[in-house]
Legacy VTK file of the C-alpha trace (Angstrom):
# vtk DataFile Version 3.0
C-alpha trace
ASCII
DATASET POLYDATA
POINTS 473 float
-67.403 102.086 -11.221
-64.547 100.089 -12.739
-63.015 96.633 -12.271
-59.390 97.498 -11.470
-56.569 94.981 -11.103
-53.545 96.308 -9.125
-50.326 94.309 -9.603
-48.215 94.111 -6.427
-49.198 94.199 -2.746
-46.292 96.281 -1.505
-46.973 99.657 0.140
-47.354 101.425 -3.214
-49.879 98.934 -4.502
-51.816 98.822 -1.269
-52.184 102.603 -0.927
-53.284 102.780 -4.569
-55.861 100.045 -3.905
-57.136 101.877 -0.822
-57.587 105.191 -2.708
-59.407 103.518 -5.601
-61.573 101.276 -3.426
-62.662 104.371 -1.446
-64.109 105.756 -4.708
-66.211 102.613 -5.102
-64.108 100.775 -7.691
-63.919 96.978 -7.470
-60.201 96.479 -6.724
-58.306 93.186 -6.825
-54.620 93.078 -5.836
-52.501 90.285 -7.257
-49.310 89.421 -5.325
-46.876 86.695 -6.388
-45.406 86.146 -2.921
-47.591 83.420 -1.277
-47.167 84.157 2.433
-50.093 86.049 4.034
-49.429 88.735 6.654
-48.933 87.125 10.118
-51.503 87.854 12.843
-49.358 90.374 14.694
-47.461 93.245 13.023
-44.391 92.679 15.231
-44.188 89.118 13.874
-43.817 90.479 10.363
-40.198 91.217 11.126
-39.259 87.645 11.949
-41.841 85.556 10.100
-43.037 87.238 6.951
-41.219 86.034 3.863
-41.492 88.516 1.002
-38.829 87.644 -1.609
-40.483 90.082 -4.060
-39.572 92.989 -1.752
-35.826 92.793 -1.167
-35.855 96.135 0.664
-38.383 94.886 3.285
-35.806 94.813 6.073
-33.593 97.626 4.942
-33.459 101.234 6.241
-36.751 103.001 5.546
-38.359 106.330 6.464
-41.235 107.985 4.590
-41.033 111.638 3.722
-42.975 114.200 5.680
-45.029 114.923 2.577
-46.155 111.296 2.510
-47.619 111.695 6.050
-49.349 114.951 5.089
-51.044 113.270 2.094
-51.844 110.106 4.049
-53.532 111.991 6.867
-55.548 113.982 4.404
-56.573 111.064 2.141
-56.174 107.905 4.178
-56.494 108.959 7.818
-57.570 105.544 9.065
-54.391 104.043 7.590
-52.261 106.434 9.572
-54.256 105.695 12.768
-53.761 101.978 12.278
-50.021 102.421 11.723
-49.686 104.526 14.834
-51.692 102.029 16.874
-49.390 99.260 15.672
-46.264 101.046 16.953
-45.159 103.518 14.213
-43.648 106.494 15.961
-44.590 110.016 14.931
-41.317 111.966 14.723
-40.252 115.332 13.411
-37.378 115.140 10.962
-36.017 118.493 12.170
-35.697 117.510 15.798
-32.579 115.271 15.626
-30.658 117.510 13.270
-27.562 119.181 14.894
-28.459 122.559 13.287
-31.848 122.727 14.923
-31.260 125.346 17.571
-34.038 127.088 19.550
-36.448 124.191 19.440
-39.394 123.439 17.167
-42.085 125.947 16.273
-45.830 125.103 16.042
-45.558 125.310 12.271
-42.854 122.682 12.230
-45.538 119.997 12.555
-45.318 119.891 8.745
-42.060 118.075 9.175
-43.649 115.149 11.006
-43.493 111.638 9.564
-43.965 108.068 10.870
-40.885 106.114 11.778
-41.273 102.340 11.525
-39.755 99.255 9.938
-41.152 98.783 6.464
-42.584 95.385 7.303
-44.799 96.883 9.985
-46.133 99.498 7.638
-46.719 96.824 5.035
-48.572 94.620 7.513
-50.835 97.406 8.578
-51.585 98.506 5.046
-52.553 94.914 4.176
-55.015 94.775 7.047
-56.444 98.176 6.107
-56.939 97.153 2.482
-58.733 93.945 3.445
-60.961 95.888 5.795
-61.779 98.271 2.993
-63.054 95.464 0.791
-59.983 95.105 -1.434
-59.458 91.513 -2.517
-55.809 90.508 -2.169
-54.903 87.309 -3.949
-51.454 85.992 -2.870
-49.356 83.428 -4.642
-50.721 84.527 -7.995
-48.166 85.075 -10.745
-49.088 87.454 -13.491
-47.747 85.979 -16.725
-48.749 88.786 -19.062
-51.445 91.088 -20.402
-54.641 90.260 -22.248
-55.315 92.681 -25.118
-57.678 93.666 -27.890
-57.381 96.829 -29.863
-58.502 100.444 -29.493
-59.376 102.094 -32.824
-61.323 105.011 -31.408
-61.102 108.505 -32.982
-58.173 109.626 -30.799
-56.187 106.377 -31.165
-53.313 106.547 -33.671
-54.015 103.499 -35.821
-55.084 100.367 -34.017
-53.693 100.769 -30.509
-53.554 97.646 -28.332
-55.994 97.860 -25.430
-55.386 95.814 -22.252
-58.476 93.974 -21.090
-56.963 92.145 -18.195
-54.093 89.885 -17.216
-53.055 86.330 -17.694
-52.150 84.534 -14.510
-50.951 81.071 -13.402
-54.479 80.373 -12.294
-56.215 81.673 -15.415
-57.259 85.001 -17.031
-58.675 87.930 -15.049
-60.627 90.631 -16.833
-60.228 94.317 -15.882
-61.291 97.782 -17.095
-57.876 99.000 -15.968
-54.630 97.291 -14.977
-52.395 99.234 -12.591
-48.781 98.093 -12.487
-47.376 98.627 -8.995
-44.760 95.853 -9.148
-41.876 98.311 -8.474
-38.418 98.512 -9.807
-38.464 94.909 -11.039
-41.596 95.528 -13.127
-41.825 93.147 -16.107
-44.186 95.549 -17.913
-41.819 96.208 -20.886
-41.723 92.468 -21.702
-45.432 92.093 -21.224
-46.068 94.966 -23.645
-43.759 93.527 -26.241
-45.683 90.264 -26.036
-48.851 92.011 -27.134
-47.199 93.907 -29.966
-46.438 97.201 -28.159
-43.102 98.840 -28.599
-41.351 99.023 -25.214
-41.791 102.147 -23.160
-39.377 105.028 -23.676
-36.851 104.368 -20.871
-34.090 106.495 -19.411
-31.842 105.178 -16.692
-28.661 106.090 -15.004
-25.653 103.985 -15.783
-24.465 103.932 -12.202
-25.999 103.860 -8.694
-25.462 103.047 -5.098
-25.097 99.994 -2.891
-26.651 99.983 0.587
-25.243 98.005 3.610
-27.793 98.008 6.396
-28.363 96.619 9.857
-31.223 96.973 12.334
-30.813 97.210 16.109
-33.044 97.341 19.170
-32.015 99.577 22.057
-31.824 98.048 25.545
-34.175 100.661 27.070
-36.455 101.253 24.145
-35.068 104.756 23.579
-32.735 106.076 20.891
-29.276 107.458 21.764
-29.718 110.845 23.368
-27.350 112.852 21.214
-28.540 114.816 18.217
-27.782 113.256 14.879
-28.286 113.855 11.199
-30.607 111.402 9.496
-28.173 111.305 6.608
-24.449 112.134 6.803
-22.267 112.204 3.729
-18.496 112.247 3.514
-16.334 111.534 0.514
-17.043 108.075 -0.983
-19.325 106.907 1.907
-22.625 107.989 3.421
-24.517 106.979 6.565
-28.227 106.748 7.231
-29.304 106.771 10.919
-33.026 106.168 10.979
-35.331 105.481 14.033
-38.102 102.998 13.779
-40.785 101.301 15.912
-40.652 99.443 19.254
-37.237 100.783 20.174
-35.650 99.760 16.888
-33.482 101.726 14.508
-31.351 101.128 11.483
-27.935 102.132 10.259
-27.138 102.037 6.591
-23.881 102.716 4.831
-24.042 103.921 1.207
-21.271 103.493 -1.384
-21.056 103.542 -5.157
-22.182 100.271 -6.681
-18.933 100.049 -8.600
-16.822 100.648 -5.497
-15.363 97.129 -5.400
-12.904 97.897 -2.612
-15.627 98.867 -0.176
-18.017 96.154 -1.300
-15.363 93.538 -0.512
-14.959 95.014 3.023
-18.375 96.262 4.059
-20.173 92.896 3.719
-18.303 91.888 6.921
-19.710 93.068 10.262
-16.393 94.085 11.669
-15.461 96.275 8.704
-19.050 97.649 8.585
-18.860 98.665 12.292
-15.428 100.267 11.817
-16.727 102.332 8.907
-19.766 103.421 10.924
-17.486 104.637 13.776
-15.791 107.068 11.403
-18.921 109.227 11.486
-19.088 111.513 14.587
-21.508 110.371 17.251
-22.233 106.999 15.627
-20.552 104.897 18.348
-23.620 104.982 20.583
-25.761 103.580 17.804
-23.671 100.399 17.732
-24.522 99.553 21.342
-28.044 98.131 20.514
-28.823 94.474 20.027
-28.534 93.541 16.329
-31.778 92.315 14.760
-30.303 91.231 11.458
-28.007 88.322 10.759
-25.035 89.976 9.275
-25.083 92.987 6.916
-28.093 93.268 4.604
-26.974 94.366 1.125
-28.946 95.861 -1.744
-26.955 96.813 -4.817
-27.249 98.449 -8.211
-29.962 101.023 -7.401
-30.085 103.956 -9.731
-32.705 106.269 -11.181
-34.938 105.014 -13.986
-38.021 106.303 -15.675
-40.425 104.720 -18.227
-42.821 106.690 -20.423
-45.820 104.823 -21.883
-47.604 107.770 -23.517
-47.161 111.115 -25.153
-49.740 113.863 -24.645
-52.024 112.701 -27.399
-51.176 109.280 -28.821
-50.676 106.328 -26.383
-48.855 103.209 -27.404
-51.370 101.170 -25.362
-54.579 101.787 -23.381
-56.062 99.994 -20.391
-52.801 99.861 -18.381
-50.856 102.420 -16.338
-47.624 102.223 -14.342
-47.617 103.825 -10.880
-44.780 104.574 -8.407
-41.508 102.730 -8.882
-42.950 100.869 -11.846
-42.992 104.296 -13.567
-39.963 105.971 -12.047
-37.398 104.714 -9.592
-35.327 107.169 -7.548
-32.374 106.170 -5.363
-33.429 105.257 -1.767
-30.830 107.602 -0.299
-33.266 110.535 -0.704
-36.253 108.427 0.375
-38.758 109.676 -2.150
-40.274 106.437 -3.367
-43.273 106.132 -1.094
-44.168 109.848 -1.212
-43.928 109.925 -5.047
-46.024 106.761 -5.199
-48.713 108.365 -3.048
-48.819 111.481 -5.221
-48.939 109.312 -8.316
-51.805 107.235 -6.954
-53.748 110.391 -6.147
-53.194 111.567 -9.731
-54.680 108.308 -11.018
-57.671 108.543 -8.697
-58.344 112.142 -9.760
-58.063 111.379 -13.456
-60.390 108.404 -13.027
-62.904 110.699 -11.339
-62.841 112.945 -14.398
-62.703 110.414 -17.207
-63.808 107.062 -15.991
-62.594 104.125 -18.021
-64.916 104.565 -21.041
-62.704 107.030 -22.871
-59.642 104.841 -22.941
-57.343 107.286 -24.688
-58.289 110.260 -22.528
-57.682 108.205 -19.365
-54.072 107.259 -20.184
-53.110 110.512 -21.884
-54.556 112.589 -19.016
-52.705 110.447 -16.553
-49.537 110.847 -18.638
-49.908 114.623 -18.577
-50.532 114.660 -14.815
-47.485 112.497 -14.241
-45.247 114.673 -16.348
-46.448 117.944 -14.840
-46.693 116.699 -11.249
-43.709 114.447 -10.885
-41.375 115.113 -13.844
-39.549 117.915 -11.995
-39.126 115.783 -8.860
-37.587 113.086 -10.953
-35.209 115.417 -12.675
-34.037 116.889 -9.389
-33.500 113.395 -8.004
-31.349 112.392 -10.958
-29.337 115.562 -10.596
-28.563 114.641 -6.962
-27.543 111.079 -7.974
-25.248 112.381 -10.790
-23.478 114.935 -8.593
-23.177 112.733 -5.484
-21.601 109.933 -7.545
-19.169 112.410 -9.104
-18.288 113.664 -5.661
-17.632 110.067 -4.480
-15.462 109.440 -7.534
-13.455 112.537 -6.830
-12.870 111.619 -3.175
-11.728 108.133 -4.113
-9.254 109.787 -6.521
-7.958 112.180 -3.835
-9.452 115.384 -5.279
-12.375 117.662 -4.690
-15.453 117.650 -6.925
-16.356 121.023 -8.399
-19.616 122.001 -10.048
-21.544 125.311 -9.582
-24.859 123.663 -8.757
-23.259 121.167 -6.344
-21.212 123.844 -4.683
-24.379 125.828 -4.013
-26.020 122.682 -2.568
-23.035 122.146 -0.267
-23.033 125.769 0.786
-26.703 125.453 1.693
-25.899 122.258 3.641
-23.243 124.185 5.550
-25.725 126.978 6.281
-28.234 124.504 7.670
-25.809 123.723 10.465
-25.896 127.346 11.528
-29.367 128.707 10.649
-32.548 126.842 11.621
-34.594 128.658 8.960
-32.145 127.479 6.337
-32.560 123.935 7.641
-36.332 124.328 7.431
-36.104 125.424 3.767
-33.660 122.677 2.835
-35.742 119.960 4.605
-38.951 121.295 3.079
-37.430 120.745 -0.390
-35.942 117.338 0.530
-39.335 116.181 1.828
-41.323 117.480 -1.154
-43.401 119.832 1.002
-45.602 122.515 -0.551
-44.016 125.923 -0.840
-40.425 124.597 -0.622
-39.371 126.265 -3.895
-40.374 129.697 -2.621
-38.501 129.133 0.667
-35.326 128.155 -1.137
-35.487 131.184 -3.419
-36.127 133.728 -0.674
-33.659 136.618 -1.156
-32.261 136.384 2.406
-31.428 132.711 1.959
-29.943 133.167 -1.467
-27.753 135.956 -0.157
-26.637 133.851 2.845
-25.736 130.935 0.564
-23.788 133.267 -1.723
-21.903 134.557 1.344
-20.702 131.107 2.149
-19.260 130.371 -1.239
-15.804 131.814 -0.469
-15.662 129.758 2.720
-16.616 126.653 0.817
-13.792 127.297 -1.598
-11.303 127.018 1.272
-13.060 124.273 3.127
-12.281 120.613 2.657
-14.966 118.180 3.701
-14.352 116.952 7.252
-13.729 113.261 7.864
-11.366 110.486 6.891
-9.402 110.350 3.679
-10.073 107.529 1.315
-6.952 105.781 2.489
-7.952 106.107 6.151
-11.418 104.799 5.329
-10.059 101.683 3.621
-7.494 101.158 6.380
-10.087 101.371 9.151
-12.545 99.044 7.368
-9.798 96.540 6.669
-8.643 96.523 10.257
-12.228 96.043 11.407
LINES 1 474
473 0 1 2 3 4 5 6 7 8 9 10 11 12 13 14 15 16 17 18 19 20 21 22 23 24 25 26 27 28 29 30 31 32 33 34 35 36 37 38 39 40 41 42 43 44 45 46 47 48 49 50 51 52 53 54 55 56 57 58 59 60 61 62 63 64 65 66 67 68 69 70 71 72 73 74 75 76 77 78 79 80 81 82 83 84 85 86 87 88 89 90 91 92 93 94 95 96 97 98 99 100 101 102 103 104 105 106 107 108 109 110 111 112 113 114 115 116 117 118 119 120 121 122 123 124 125 126 127 128 129 130 131 132 133 134 135 136 137 138 139 140 141 142 143 144 145 146 147 148 149 150 151 152 153 154 155 156 157 158 159 160 161 162 163 164 165 166 167 168 169 170 171 172 173 174 175 176 177 178 179 180 181 182 183 184 185 186 187 188 189 190 191 192 193 194 195 196 197 198 199 200 201 202 203 204 205 206 207 208 209 210 211 212 213 214 215 216 217 218 219 220 221 222 223 224 225 226 227 228 229 230 231 232 233 234 235 236 237 238 239 240 241 242 243 244 245 246 247 248 249 250 251 252 253 254 255 256 257 258 259 260 261 262 263 264 265 266 267 268 269 270 271 272 273 274 275 276 277 278 279 280 281 282 283 284 285 286 287 288 289 290 291 292 293 294 295 296 297 298 299 300 301 302 303 304 305 306 307 308 309 310 311 312 313 314 315 316 317 318 319 320 321 322 323 324 325 326 327 328 329 330 331 332 333 334 335 336 337 338 339 340 341 342 343 344 345 346 347 348 349 350 351 352 353 354 355 356 357 358 359 360 361 362 363 364 365 366 367 368 369 370 371 372 373 374 375 376 377 378 379 380 381 382 383 384 385 386 387 388 389 390 391 392 393 394 395 396 397 398 399 400 401 402 403 404 405 406 407 408 409 410 411 412 413 414 415 416 417 418 419 420 421 422 423 424 425 426 427 428 429 430 431 432 433 434 435 436 437 438 439 440 441 442 443 444 445 446 447 448 449 450 451 452 453 454 455 456 457 458 459 460 461 462 463 464 465 466 467 468 469 470 471 472
């Protein structure tokens, strides 16, 4: 069994640590934020300071595929989260197009609704109970390295043997970077003579304007609602959570300076929310956040450390958002991180840490084959949605064959529950989703809506009306 150092005690790092500790590895998690988890998970909302996780109090909902994997691989973690107040919900149930009620097979669309800080708190306690050592207030300053000149290494490849911290060096057979989108791994690698990872990133992204509320009676507004509604240059997330709480999040382009100037103010934010049908009732709750919580500049980004045969470095891997970041709008981060952690666990089972090159190259292949397509589809969504927002702000309609088909499918989901099931299965990364989307009957129905889509302008306010309403608010 290996000595493994996991960098980062956010959800991605904790679930990675739990999976590896369950296989008998000696796992230490290093977290730079010093505050320990408070005694009660509900206190995490008001008392837990986590400056390293700026999204801790922003809108959050794991995908249904995350719950499927967690129940199969970390069932005690799911039990703890539910006991702490996380609410099991079906992502189909609130959708306006869900006519006829849920079927028994629709349990695959279940997930856990909760504020991220509650999930984080529970995962911390679960990791501690599993024997994972979590050291808080420890700043990782870089990597320790020797060299790997084995038969499969291309020249003398640097091999990471641990990390340098503010409290001294820590040796490891494997370092797992789970520090998320702010990962300093490229700089650390340069410091030990490794060329930076091959990085691709979008030039533009989204800004999120979020607020949390608590309902007076502990129940959500009774009307059906879409979890995400998109119109023109603005989107709205309406996400239930734990203990009668829920969040509303507006989404704009990061370079939309007109909206950014307005939506940081509560009155303008509320006015923009009211432009979405049925959203008024959601503003009746008691606000839990002081003002509008803003997170900006989020776009897709992927880093590649290895090719199939010749790594740049051994002894270190990047998992989850430290490897690839996708925009929070589609909520794939935690589910992708869980899949990535499972890939690492399974590769370790096959290779151990003795064959350094095989470990990192096998993990690289698994990452490419298992998550590369998900990342490409995510970047495609980002590119098209930003283009659509640009077009709306300019007073025209965005046209692209792939996006038109996606919009035709979205229209069909409002009329046909089976189309909604197929579309949600793909959105939540569920097994078999590709086959459902390519079913001949569904393809024919989408094709049949294309002429209607040609004549149909998106419902909702014009750009001028949006700006006028927000300014008045």
